[in-house]
C-alpha positions as CSV (number, residue, x, y, z in Angstrom):
1,M,83.5,107.0,78.8
2,L,86.1,108.1,76.6
3,I,87.4,110.3,79.1
4,G,87.4,108.1,82.0
5,L,89.7,105.8,79.3
6,L,91.9,108.5,78.7
7,E,91.8,109.7,82.7
8,R,93.5,106.2,83.4
9,V,95.8,106.5,80.2
10,I,97.2,109.8,81.2
11,M,99.4,109.3,84.6
12,N,100.2,112.1,87.0
13,E,103.8,113.5,87.4
14,L,105.5,111.7,90.2
15,K,107.7,113.1,92.8
16,F,109.8,111.7,95.4
17,S,112.8,112.9,97.6
18,T,115.3,110.7,98.7
19,V,115.8,112.1,101.9
20,L,115.3,109.3,104.7
21,K,112.4,110.2,106.7
22,E,113.1,110.7,110.6
23,V,111.4,110.5,113.8
24,P,113.2,111.7,116.9
25,V,113.6,109.2,119.9
26,K,114.0,109.9,123.8
27,I,114.6,107.1,125.8
28,T,115.4,107.0,129.7
29,G,117.7,104.6,131.1
30,P,117.9,102.4,134.3
31,D,120.2,105.1,135.4
32,G,117.2,107.9,134.8
33,K,119.3,109.6,132.4
34,E,117.2,110.7,129.2
35,K,119.1,109.6,125.5
36,D,118.5,111.0,122.1
37,Y,118.0,108.6,119.1
38,T,116.8,109.0,115.7
39,L,114.4,106.6,114.0
40,R,115.0,106.4,110.2
41,E,113.5,105.4,107.1
42,L,115.4,101.8,105.7
43,T,117.3,102.5,102.3
44,G,116.0,100.0,99.5
45,K,118.8,97.7,99.9
46,L,118.4,97.4,104.1
47,R,114.7,96.9,103.3
48,D,115.2,94.2,101.0
49,L,117.7,92.3,104.0
50,F,114.9,92.7,106.3
51,L,112.2,91.4,104.0
52,N,114.6,88.5,103.3
53,D,115.1,87.6,107.0
54,M,111.7,87.5,107.1
55,G,110.9,85.4,103.9
56,A,112.8,82.8,106.0
57,R,110.6,82.9,108.6
58,V,107.2,83.1,107.3
59,K,105.1,80.7,105.5
60,L,102.8,82.2,102.6
61,T,99.7,80.3,101.8
62,A,98.3,82.0,98.2
63,G,99.8,85.0,99.1
64,V,98.9,85.2,103.0
65,V,100.9,84.7,106.1
66,E,100.1,81.4,107.3
67,S,102.5,81.4,110.4
68,I,106.1,83.0,111.2
69,S,108.1,80.0,112.6
70,N,110.6,81.8,114.3
71,F,110.0,85.3,116.3
72,V,113.7,86.0,118.2
73,G,115.2,89.0,116.7
74,L,112.3,90.1,114.5
75,Q,111.7,93.2,116.0
76,S,115.2,94.6,117.1
77,G,116.5,92.8,113.5
78,L,114.3,95.8,112.0
79,L,115.6,98.5,114.5
80,A,119.0,97.6,114.3
81,L,118.8,99.1,110.7
82,C,117.2,102.0,111.5
83,L,117.4,103.2,115.3
84,F,120.8,105.4,115.4
85,N,122.0,106.5,118.9
86,E,123.1,110.5,119.6
87,N,126.4,109.7,117.5
88,D,124.6,108.3,114.4
89,K,125.7,104.9,115.3
90,P,123.1,102.0,114.5
91,V,122.0,100.7,117.8
92,P,123.0,96.9,118.1
93,A,120.2,94.3,118.4
94,D,121.6,92.9,121.5
95,E,120.9,96.4,123.3
96,I,117.6,97.4,121.9
97,E,116.6,93.4,123.1
98,S,117.8,94.8,126.5
99,Y,114.5,97.6,126.1
100,P,110.9,96.6,127.7
101,A,109.1,94.9,125.2
102,T,106.7,97.9,125.3
103,V,109.1,100.4,123.7
104,V,110.5,97.7,121.2
105,A,107.1,97.0,120.3
106,K,106.3,100.9,119.2
107,L,109.6,101.7,117.9
108,F,109.0,98.6,115.2
109,E,105.6,100.3,114.9
110,V,106.9,103.3,113.9
111,A,110.0,101.8,111.9
112,Q,107.7,99.9,109.8
113,E,105.3,102.9,109.1
114,L,108.7,104.9,108.3
115,S,109.7,102.3,105.8
116,G,106.5,101.0,104.1
117,L,106.6,97.5,105.8
118,D,103.2,98.0,107.1
119,E,101.1,98.4,104.3
120,G,98.8,95.0,103.7
121,A,100.8,93.8,106.5
122,P,98.6,91.0,108.4
123,K,97.1,92.0,111.7
124,S,98.0,88.5,113.2
125,A,99.4,85.3,112.5
126,K,99.7,81.9,114.2
127,N,103.4,81.0,115.5
128,E,104.8,77.6,114.4
């Protein structure tokens, strides 16, 4: 019993890297040309900006998402913070919104994973 208590008191060393995780992305445009992009993990500041935007859209009850009031720009808003073109410039939300929905949904899913936004996220929420 004493050993278990000591194990809980003694913490292991934490190690981190400040190098942002990245995933290469290739998107073929309507012209048939393939372009290179990079999906990059958010910085702490950008993650907070996204979460602040989400906070204005979400109704919580006892810490659980009850509803989301506005889906417009939700996915493109995150992607505009972490999707970069071949010149390492952020891709504007209006450009992202012109992509097929399946492309945006998959990019959004991976962007959430990269930035730890998928942890504990509800699988569904009803629209108000």
